[in-house]
C-alpha positions as CSV (number, residue, x, y, z in Angstrom):
1,M,-179.1,-203.5,-97.7
2,A,-181.0,-200.5,-96.5
3,L,-184.5,-200.9,-95.1
4,S,-187.2,-198.5,-96.1
5,R,-188.7,-196.3,-93.3
6,S,-192.1,-198.1,-93.5
7,R,-190.4,-201.5,-93.3
8,L,-188.3,-200.4,-90.4
9,A,-191.4,-199.1,-88.6
10,S,-193.2,-202.4,-89.3
11,L,-190.3,-204.3,-87.8
12,S,-190.5,-202.1,-84.7
13,V,-194.1,-202.9,-84.1
14,A,-193.6,-206.6,-84.9
15,T,-190.7,-206.7,-82.4
16,L,-192.8,-204.9,-79.8
17,L,-195.7,-207.4,-80.2
18,A,-193.4,-210.4,-80.2
19,A,-191.7,-209.2,-77.0
20,A,-195.0,-208.7,-75.3
21,L,-196.4,-212.0,-76.3
22,S,-193.3,-213.9,-75.1
23,G,-193.5,-212.4,-71.6
24,C,-194.8,-213.9,-68.4
25,A,-198.1,-213.4,-66.6
26,P,-197.8,-209.9,-65.0
27,F,-198.9,-210.9,-61.5
28,G,-198.0,-214.6,-61.4
29,D,-200.0,-217.6,-62.2
30,R,-203.3,-217.6,-60.4
31,G,-204.5,-220.8,-62.0
32,E,-206.3,-219.0,-64.8
33,P,-205.8,-220.4,-68.3
34,P,-203.8,-218.2,-70.6
35,A,-205.5,-216.4,-73.4
36,D,-205.0,-218.3,-76.6
37,A,-203.3,-216.1,-79.1
38,S,-204.8,-217.9,-82.0
39,T,-208.4,-217.7,-80.9
40,P,-210.3,-214.4,-81.1
41,A,-212.3,-213.1,-78.2
42,D,-215.5,-214.5,-79.7
43,G,-214.1,-218.0,-79.5
44,R,-214.0,-218.8,-83.2
45,S,-210.8,-220.2,-84.4
46,G,-209.2,-219.7,-87.8
47,G,-206.3,-218.2,-89.7
48,G,-205.5,-214.5,-89.4
49,A,-207.1,-214.2,-86.0
50,A,-206.1,-211.1,-84.0
51,T,-204.0,-211.7,-80.9
52,T,-206.0,-211.1,-77.8
53,T,-205.8,-211.0,-74.0
54,G,-208.4,-212.2,-71.5
55,N,-211.7,-210.4,-71.0
56,G,-211.3,-207.4,-68.7
57,R,-207.5,-207.3,-69.1
58,V,-205.5,-204.9,-71.1
59,S,-201.9,-204.4,-71.9
60,L,-200.4,-201.2,-73.2
61,L,-197.1,-201.8,-75.2
62,Q,-195.1,-198.7,-76.2
63,N,-192.0,-198.1,-78.1
64,D,-190.6,-194.6,-78.6
65,G,-188.9,-195.0,-82.1
66,P,-187.2,-198.0,-83.5
67,D,-184.4,-197.9,-80.9
68,G,-186.4,-197.0,-77.9
69,P,-187.0,-199.3,-75.0
70,L,-190.2,-201.5,-74.8
71,R,-192.6,-200.0,-72.2
72,T,-195.2,-202.4,-70.9
73,L,-198.3,-201.7,-68.7
74,N,-200.5,-204.7,-67.7
75,V,-203.8,-204.1,-66.1
76,E,-205.9,-206.8,-64.5
77,P,-209.7,-206.9,-64.3
78,D,-209.6,-205.9,-60.6
79,G,-207.6,-202.7,-61.5
80,R,-204.2,-203.8,-60.3
81,W,-201.4,-202.7,-62.7
82,E,-197.8,-203.4,-63.3
83,C,-195.7,-201.0,-65.3
84,I,-192.4,-202.1,-66.7
85,D,-190.1,-199.3,-67.8
86,C,-193.1,-197.1,-68.5
87,A,-191.2,-193.9,-68.0
88,G,-188.2,-195.2,-69.9
89,D,-186.2,-195.3,-66.7
90,G,-185.9,-199.1,-66.3
91,V,-188.1,-199.0,-63.2
92,T,-191.0,-201.5,-62.6
93,S,-193.8,-200.1,-60.6
94,T,-197.2,-201.4,-59.4
95,G,-200.4,-199.9,-58.2
96,A,-204.1,-200.0,-58.6
97,L,-206.8,-198.0,-60.4
98,S,-209.5,-196.4,-58.2
99,G,-212.8,-198.1,-58.2
100,E,-214.2,-195.5,-60.5
101,Q,-211.3,-195.8,-62.9
102,R,-211.5,-199.6,-62.9
103,E,-215.2,-199.4,-63.6
104,R,-214.7,-197.0,-66.5
105,L,-211.9,-199.1,-68.0
106,Q,-214.1,-202.2,-67.8
107,Q,-217.0,-200.3,-69.6
108,L,-214.6,-199.2,-72.3
109,L,-213.2,-202.7,-72.8
110,A,-216.7,-204.1,-73.1
111,E,-217.7,-201.3,-75.6
112,P,-218.9,-203.1,-78.9
113,G,-217.2,-200.5,-81.0
114,L,-213.8,-201.5,-79.8
115,A,-213.8,-204.6,-82.1
116,K,-214.1,-202.2,-85.1
117,E,-211.0,-200.4,-84.0
118,T,-208.6,-203.4,-84.1
119,D,-205.6,-203.2,-86.5
120,E,-207.0,-206.1,-88.4
121,V,-210.3,-204.4,-89.1
122,R,-208.8,-201.0,-89.8
123,G,-206.0,-202.5,-91.9
124,Y,-203.7,-200.4,-89.8
125,R,-200.1,-199.7,-91.0
126,V,-197.5,-197.9,-89.0
127,S,-196.8,-194.6,-90.8
128,C,-194.2,-192.7,-88.8
129,V,-190.6,-193.6,-88.0
130,G,-189.3,-192.3,-84.6
131,A,-192.7,-191.7,-83.1
132,L,-194.2,-193.2,-79.9
133,T,-196.1,-196.3,-81.0
134,S,-198.8,-197.4,-78.5
135,S,-200.5,-200.8,-78.9
136,L,-203.4,-201.8,-76.7
137,L,-203.8,-205.6,-76.4
138,T,-207.4,-206.3,-75.5
139,A,-209.9,-209.2,-75.8
140,A,-211.1,-207.5,-79.0
141,G,-207.6,-207.6,-80.5
142,L,-204.6,-205.4,-81.0
143,I,-205.2,-201.7,-81.5
144,T,-202.1,-199.6,-82.5
145,S,-201.7,-195.9,-82.8
146,Q,-198.8,-193.5,-83.1
147,D,-198.0,-190.0,-81.8
148,C,-197.8,-188.6,-85.3
149,P,-199.1,-185.3,-86.7
150,G,-202.4,-185.9,-88.5
151,E,-202.9,-189.5,-87.3
152,E,-206.4,-190.0,-85.9
153,R,-206.7,-192.5,-83.1
154,P,-209.7,-194.8,-82.8
155,P,-212.1,-193.1,-80.3
156,V,-212.7,-196.0,-77.8
157,A,-209.0,-197.0,-77.8
158,E,-208.0,-193.3,-77.4
159,E,-210.2,-193.1,-74.3
160,I,-208.6,-196.3,-72.9
161,L,-205.1,-194.9,-73.7
162,L,-206.0,-191.6,-71.9
163,L,-207.4,-193.4,-68.8
164,L,-204.3,-195.5,-68.6
165,T,-201.7,-192.8,-69.1
166,Q,-203.5,-190.4,-66.7
167,N,-203.6,-192.9,-63.9
168,T,-200.3,-194.9,-64.2
169,P,-196.7,-194.0,-65.0
170,A,-197.4,-194.8,-68.7
171,E,-197.1,-191.8,-71.1
172,M,-199.4,-190.5,-73.8
173,I,-196.7,-189.0,-76.0
174,G,-193.0,-189.7,-76.6
């Protein structure tokens, strides 16, 4: 049975998210409680809640087409990052954002408008097959965009994506 292109793209994003959520803490367990995937950042529980990460943390999950490798960048509140296969070469690298970069990232993650950019709020649906899909996992929720002609990226998430791709091995385009 053949899958439609939109169904195939949806499966790719679902696979990407499932793989990211089943991973380990990027820098080991420092005694911090894990973020509860069923509770939104504002602490309310309920069905349909967006998956989130802890305040000040962000993960960038990328997949270049349905058969591309999962690329994962995890950034801690102190600016330390770990990039797993970010260049598609199988290499894991680590580093840290500069103080200025870390401060800007934290400002963007605290931006109230970020909550309006989540996939849940936007009703986001993957529209391109074979394009680089980038998903930011933040305390506000999951924010996905694709490197597709004509697709507009949410402005705050776009700025976060730019900051991360300009200062780590993660890439902006496929």
